[in-house]
N, C-alpha and C positions, 0 to 999 in steps of 0.2 A: 255500476259505479259512476258517479258524476265526475266532472272535470276537476272540481275543487278537491275531492278526495284523492284523485290521481296526482294532482299537483302537490298536495301536502305529503303524500307518500314518497314521491321522488325527492322533494326538498328534505324530508327527514333522513332519507338514506344518504343524501349528499352531505348533510351536516355530520352524520355519524362517521362516514368515511373520512372526512377531513379531520375530525377529532382523532381518529385512529392514526392518521399520518403524523399529526402533531406529536402525539405521545411517543411514537417510535423514534422520531427525530430527537426528542429530548434525551432518550436513553443512549443514543449514539454519541452524545457530546461528552460522556464520561471518558476520562483518559487514564483511569486507574485500572490496570488489568486484573481480571479475575477469571476463574475457570469457566464461567458461563458466558463470558464476553468473547466475541469474535475479534480477530485481528482487524477486520474492517471497521467494527465499532470503535475499538481502542484507538485506531489511527484516523478515525473520522472520515473514512472513504476518500482519501486524498490523492492528489497528483503532486509528485515531488521531482526536483531536479538535483542531481548530485553536484555538490559544490566542493567537497573535500573528501579524500579517502586515504587511509593509511593502513597498510598491510605489513605485519611483522616489522614495524619500525620504518618502513619505506613509504614515503608520500607518493601517491600516484599523480602523474601529470594527466589531467583530464583534457585530452585533445579532441574529444568527440562528445556529443550530447549523450548523457546517461540519465534515464528517467526511471521513476518507480511509480506505479499506479497501484493503489490498494483498494480492491473491490471484491466482495463476496468471498472472503477468505483466500484471495489470491494476490500474489505479487506479479506484476507484469510491467513491461516497459521497453525502452530502447536501451541496448547495452553497448552502444558505440556504433556498431555496424548492423547488428541483427536485433530482432525483437525477441523477448523472452517471456516466459510465464512459469510460475510454480505455485504450489500451495503453501500456505503459511497458517499457523495456528498458535494460540496461546495455550500452554499446557503447564499446570502447576506454577504459574507466575513467570514462566519463561517463554520466549518466542521460539517456535520451531519452524524452520524453513525446510521444505522438502528438498533433499539433495538431487532429485531428478528434475533439473531445470530444463525445460523444453525451449529450444531456440530455432529460429530460421537458420539457414546454412549459406549465407552469402559471404564472400571474401572481400577483403578491403586492404588498405595500406597496413603494412606490418605493425607499425606502432599502435594503430587503432585496434588491430586484432589482439595484440598483447594486452592493451588496456581492457578490452572486453573479457578476455580470459581471466585476467586478474580480478576484475569486478565480480564476475560470476563465481569465481572461487571464494572471494570474500563473502558474498551473499550466502553461500552454503555454510559459512562458519558463524553467522549471526545468531545470537540467542537472547538478545536484550534490545529493548527500544526505549527511547524517551522522546516525548513530543513536548515542545515548548513553543506554543503559538505557531509561528510560521516556519519553525525549524524542527526537523526530525532527525534523530540520531539512532543509527543501528550499530550495535557493537557485539563483539564476541571475542574469543581467544585470539589476541593479536590483530584484531580487525576493528576499524572505526570508520563508519560511513556517515557523512553529514549531508543532509538534503535541505532545500528550501522549498516552500510551497510554490506551486506554479499552476497555471491554467492548463486544461487538457488540450 
């Protein structure tokens, strides 16, 4: 095989692989949930900072950073003091968050521990999402969590 044939083969494979990446990115931009779409696709694999939270009519005072990262069908982030992760999926048009939220086990100031507990409890109750540009809203029975897009 000559050099020209090797070069053309490598170039052709590179073009095909780039084309494949481009088409998968286009499908990830859809924000309308359907059963074949993953949470990561629907929320566009984002990083989010909690800006407002209400649980059972009570507004939480966000005294520590709370973040949400959406990747590969998982929610993860900083929950005030600890890190957390759980699985999330779209099922029949609803968002389902696994109740088994895994966390690290560090202690901190009482008010931040309470915030963390309230946030994780609220996350378990989420069953709906809405994304509008740089804003993500998660909601459920008596729960409303508002996030803004941020950098990792």
